[in-house]
C-alpha positions as CSV (number, residue, x, y, z in Angstrom):
1,X,-7.1,-61.6,65.1
2,X,-4.7,-64.1,66.6
3,X,-6.5,-64.1,69.9
4,X,-9.7,-65.0,68.1
5,X,-8.1,-67.9,66.4
6,X,-6.6,-68.9,69.7
7,X,-10.0,-68.8,71.4
8,X,-11.6,-70.8,68.6
9,X,-8.8,-73.5,68.8
10,X,-9.4,-73.7,72.6
11,X,-13.2,-74.0,72.0
12,X,-12.6,-76.8,69.5
13,X,-10.3,-78.7,71.8
14,X,-12.7,-78.3,74.7
15,X,-15.5,-79.7,72.7
16,X,-13.3,-82.6,71.5
17,X,-12.2,-83.3,75.0
18,X,-15.7,-83.3,76.2
19,X,-16.6,-85.8,73.6
20,X,-13.7,-88.0,74.3
21,X,-13.5,-87.9,78.1
22,X,-16.4,-88.4,80.5
23,X,-16.6,-87.8,84.2
24,X,-18.2,-90.2,86.6
25,X,-18.8,-89.5,90.4
26,X,-18.9,-92.5,92.7
27,X,-20.5,-91.7,96.1
28,X,-19.5,-93.1,99.5
29,X,-22.3,-95.7,99.3
30,X,-21.3,-96.9,95.9
31,X,-18.5,-98.8,94.2
32,X,-17.4,-98.7,90.6
33,X,-16.4,-101.5,88.4
34,X,-14.1,-100.3,85.6
35,X,-14.0,-102.1,82.3
36,X,-11.2,-101.3,79.8
37,X,-11.9,-102.6,76.3
38,X,-14.6,-105.0,77.7
39,X,-12.2,-106.5,80.2
40,X,-12.8,-106.0,84.0
41,X,-9.9,-103.8,85.4
42,X,-10.6,-103.0,89.0
43,X,-13.1,-101.9,91.7
44,X,-13.1,-98.1,92.2
45,X,-13.8,-96.5,95.5
46,X,-15.7,-93.2,96.2
47,X,-14.3,-90.3,94.2
48,X,-14.4,-88.4,90.8
49,X,-13.1,-90.3,87.8
50,X,-12.4,-89.3,84.1
51,X,-12.3,-91.9,81.5
52,X,-12.7,-92.3,77.7
53,X,-16.2,-93.8,77.1
54,X,-15.0,-95.1,73.7
55,X,-12.6,-97.6,75.5
56,X,-13.6,-97.6,79.2
57,X,-16.8,-98.2,81.0
58,X,-17.5,-97.6,84.7
59,X,-20.6,-99.4,86.1
60,X,-21.7,-98.2,89.7
61,X,-23.1,-100.6,92.3
62,X,-25.0,-99.6,95.4
63,X,-23.4,-101.3,98.5
64,X,-25.8,-100.2,101.2
65,X,-27.9,-102.7,103.0
66,X,-31.1,-103.4,100.9
67,X,-34.4,-105.0,101.6
68,X,-36.1,-107.6,99.3
69,X,-39.4,-109.4,99.9
70,X,-40.4,-112.7,98.4
71,X,-44.2,-112.6,98.1
72,X,-46.5,-115.4,99.1
73,X,-45.5,-118.9,97.9
74,X,-47.9,-121.8,98.0
75,X,-45.9,-124.6,99.6
76,X,-46.8,-128.1,100.8
77,X,-45.8,-129.0,104.4
78,X,-44.5,-132.4,105.4
79,X,-48.0,-133.7,106.0
80,X,-49.3,-132.5,102.6
81,X,-51.1,-129.3,103.6
82,X,-50.8,-126.4,101.3
83,X,-49.8,-123.2,103.1
84,X,-48.9,-119.7,101.8
85,X,-45.6,-118.1,103.2
86,X,-43.6,-115.0,102.3
87,X,-40.1,-113.8,103.3
88,X,-38.3,-110.6,103.9
89,X,-34.6,-110.2,103.9
90,X,-31.8,-107.7,104.0
91,X,-28.6,-108.2,102.1
92,X,-25.5,-106.1,101.3
93,X,-23.0,-106.5,98.5
94,X,-19.6,-107.1,99.8
95,X,-17.8,-108.1,96.5
96,X,-19.3,-106.0,93.6
97,X,-17.0,-107.8,91.0
98,X,-18.4,-111.2,91.9
99,X,-22.1,-110.0,92.1
100,X,-21.9,-108.7,88.5
101,X,-19.5,-111.1,86.9
102,X,-20.7,-114.4,88.3
103,X,-24.4,-114.0,87.7
104,X,-26.4,-112.3,85.0
105,X,-28.8,-110.6,87.7
106,X,-27.8,-110.8,91.3
107,X,-31.2,-109.6,92.6
108,X,-32.9,-112.5,90.7
109,X,-30.3,-114.9,92.3
110,X,-31.2,-113.5,95.8
111,X,-34.9,-114.0,95.2
112,X,-34.3,-117.5,93.9
113,X,-32.2,-118.6,96.8
114,X,-34.6,-117.2,99.3
115,X,-37.5,-119.0,97.6
116,X,-35.5,-122.3,97.6
117,X,-34.7,-121.9,101.2
118,X,-38.3,-121.2,102.1
119,X,-39.6,-124.2,100.3
120,X,-36.9,-126.4,102.0
121,X,-37.8,-125.0,105.4
122,X,-41.5,-125.4,105.3
123,X,-41.5,-128.7,103.4
124,X,-39.5,-130.3,106.2
125,X,-42.2,-129.5,109.0
126,X,-45.8,-130.6,109.7
127,X,-48.5,-127.9,110.1
128,X,-48.3,-127.9,113.9
129,X,-44.6,-127.7,113.9
130,X,-44.8,-124.6,111.6
131,X,-46.8,-122.8,114.4
132,X,-44.5,-124.0,117.1
133,X,-41.2,-123.3,115.4
134,X,-41.8,-120.1,113.5
135,X,-38.7,-118.5,114.9
136,X,-36.5,-121.5,114.1
137,X,-37.8,-121.2,110.4
138,X,-36.4,-117.7,110.1
139,X,-33.0,-118.7,111.4
140,X,-33.0,-121.8,109.1
141,X,-33.8,-119.5,106.2
142,X,-30.9,-117.3,106.8
143,X,-28.5,-120.3,107.4
144,X,-29.5,-122.1,104.2
145,X,-29.4,-119.1,101.9
146,X,-26.5,-117.3,103.3
147,X,-23.7,-119.6,101.9
148,X,-24.8,-119.7,98.2
149,X,-25.2,-115.9,98.2
150,X,-21.8,-115.5,99.9
151,X,-20.2,-117.2,96.9
152,X,-21.8,-114.4,94.8
153,X,-20.2,-111.6,96.9
154,X,-23.5,-110.9,98.7
155,X,-23.9,-110.9,102.4
156,X,-27.3,-112.0,103.7
157,X,-27.7,-110.0,106.9
158,X,-31.2,-110.9,107.9
159,X,-33.9,-113.3,106.7
160,X,-37.3,-113.7,108.4
161,X,-40.5,-115.5,107.8
162,X,-43.0,-112.5,107.3
163,X,-46.3,-114.2,106.9
164,X,-47.8,-117.7,106.8
165,X,-51.4,-118.4,105.8
166,X,-53.2,-121.7,106.4
167,X,-56.4,-123.0,104.6
168,X,-59.7,-121.6,106.0
169,X,-60.9,-125.0,107.4
170,X,-57.6,-125.5,109.1
171,X,-57.8,-122.1,110.8
172,X,-61.2,-123.1,112.2
173,X,-59.7,-126.3,113.6
174,X,-56.8,-124.5,115.2
175,X,-59.3,-122.1,116.8
176,X,-61.3,-124.9,118.2
177,X,-58.2,-126.5,119.6
178,X,-57.1,-123.2,121.3
179,X,-60.5,-122.7,122.6
180,X,-60.7,-126.2,124.1
181,X,-57.3,-125.8,125.6
182,X,-58.1,-122.6,127.3
183,X,-61.3,-123.9,128.6
184,X,-59.6,-127.0,130.0
185,X,-57.0,-124.7,131.8
186,X,-59.9,-122.6,133.2
187,X,-61.5,-125.7,134.5
188,X,-58.4,-127.0,136.0
189,X,-57.9,-123.7,137.8
190,X,-61.4,-123.7,139.1
191,X,-61.0,-127.3,140.4
192,X,-57.7,-126.3,142.1
193,X,-59.4,-123.3,143.8
194,X,-62.4,-125.4,145.0
195,X,-60.0,-128.1,146.3
196,X,-58.0,-125.4,148.2
197,X,-61.3,-124.1,149.6
198,X,-62.5,-127.4,150.8
199,X,-59.1,-128.2,152.4
200,X,-59.2,-124.9,154.3
201,X,-62.9,-125.7,155.5
202,X,-61.7,-129.2,156.6
203,X,-58.9,-127.7,158.7
204,X,-61.4,-125.2,160.2
205,X,-63.7,-128.0,161.1
206,X,-60.9,-129.9,162.9
207,X,-59.9,-126.8,164.8
208,X,-63.5,-126.2,165.9
209,X,-63.8,-129.8,167.0
210,X,-60.8,-129.5,169.2
211,X,-61.7,-126.0,170.6
212,X,-65.6,-125.4,170.4
213,X,-65.0,-121.7,171.7
214,X,-63.4,-120.8,168.3
215,X,-66.8,-121.0,166.7
216,X,-68.2,-118.3,169.0
217,X,-65.0,-116.1,168.6
218,X,-65.4,-116.4,164.9
219,X,-69.1,-115.4,165.0
220,X,-68.3,-112.4,167.1
221,X,-65.5,-111.3,164.7
222,X,-68.0,-111.5,161.8
223,X,-70.7,-109.7,163.5
224,X,-68.2,-107.0,164.8
225,X,-67.3,-106.2,161.2
226,X,-71.0,-105.5,160.3
227,X,-73.0,-102.5,161.5
228,X,-76.5,-102.7,163.1
229,X,-76.4,-106.1,164.7
230,X,-77.4,-106.8,168.3
231,X,-75.3,-109.4,170.1
232,X,-76.8,-111.4,173.0
233,X,-74.3,-113.4,175.0
234,X,-75.5,-116.4,177.0
235,X,-73.7,-117.3,180.1
236,X,-73.6,-120.8,181.6
237,X,-76.1,-121.3,184.5
238,X,-74.1,-123.3,187.1
239,X,-76.0,-122.5,190.4
240,X,-79.6,-121.8,189.8
241,X,-81.6,-121.8,193.1
242,X,-85.3,-121.0,192.9
243,X,-86.2,-118.2,195.5
244,X,-89.7,-117.1,196.6
245,X,-88.6,-113.6,197.3
246,X,-85.4,-111.9,198.1
247,X,-84.2,-112.7,201.5
248,X,-86.8,-115.7,202.0
249,X,-86.5,-119.4,202.2
250,X,-86.6,-121.3,199.1
251,X,-90.0,-122.6,197.8
252,X,-90.7,-126.4,198.8
253,X,-90.8,-128.7,195.9
254,X,-94.1,-129.5,194.3
255,X,-96.0,-132.6,195.3
256,X,-97.3,-134.8,192.7
257,X,-100.6,-133.7,191.6
258,X,-100.6,-130.7,194.2
259,X,-100.2,-126.9,194.0
260,X,-97.5,-124.8,195.6
261,X,-98.7,-122.5,198.5
262,X,-97.0,-119.7,200.4
């Protein structure tokens, strides 16, 4: 009977303990903020913690790198053209107590700072500069938004301009400009090639003028590379003496108006 009462007493105490004491597990990628009677006490590292929920509260914060995206924002460039741009960023909480105590919603604060940085970066450039300096815009976004977020205990690891959209008419103009530029480069290369070919022909003409035999050598070289050609070589005639027959005297010259006889 006494054992039964002892068992019941232990059960009652266990139920009372379970109601009065709670257990919280903080994982390696988390940090816990302990509040005692509403006041911030300390930051808890990974581990298993017991506390009394009536007086103590432990709030967990994920400190892993997290990605956030700012969707397309319509922003005016420096020359008054409305463009749409979006940003993707990666952040990590380095001081959980500041991230939770110094702002009501640190995720909303991150979004707002990235949005302000994006508007500032695009509003300072003309449309043509936006195309030419896209990489610089990304670095400028990180630089401008990193310091305000650092004061909130948030490290901005990366910020990049994800998409930028121009009005339809402006896209057509840019396409025409690029096409005209490429056509100009093609015409320039063609003119350079023709100039080089004419220069080579002029040099060849000068060489042939100085050495006429080069023309025949070149002709023989070209014909030798082609099959089915008959080449007839003409030798210079320096001593042509007309003969009547082999071993006879040469024929006398013709008289004016007469015929030659044997």
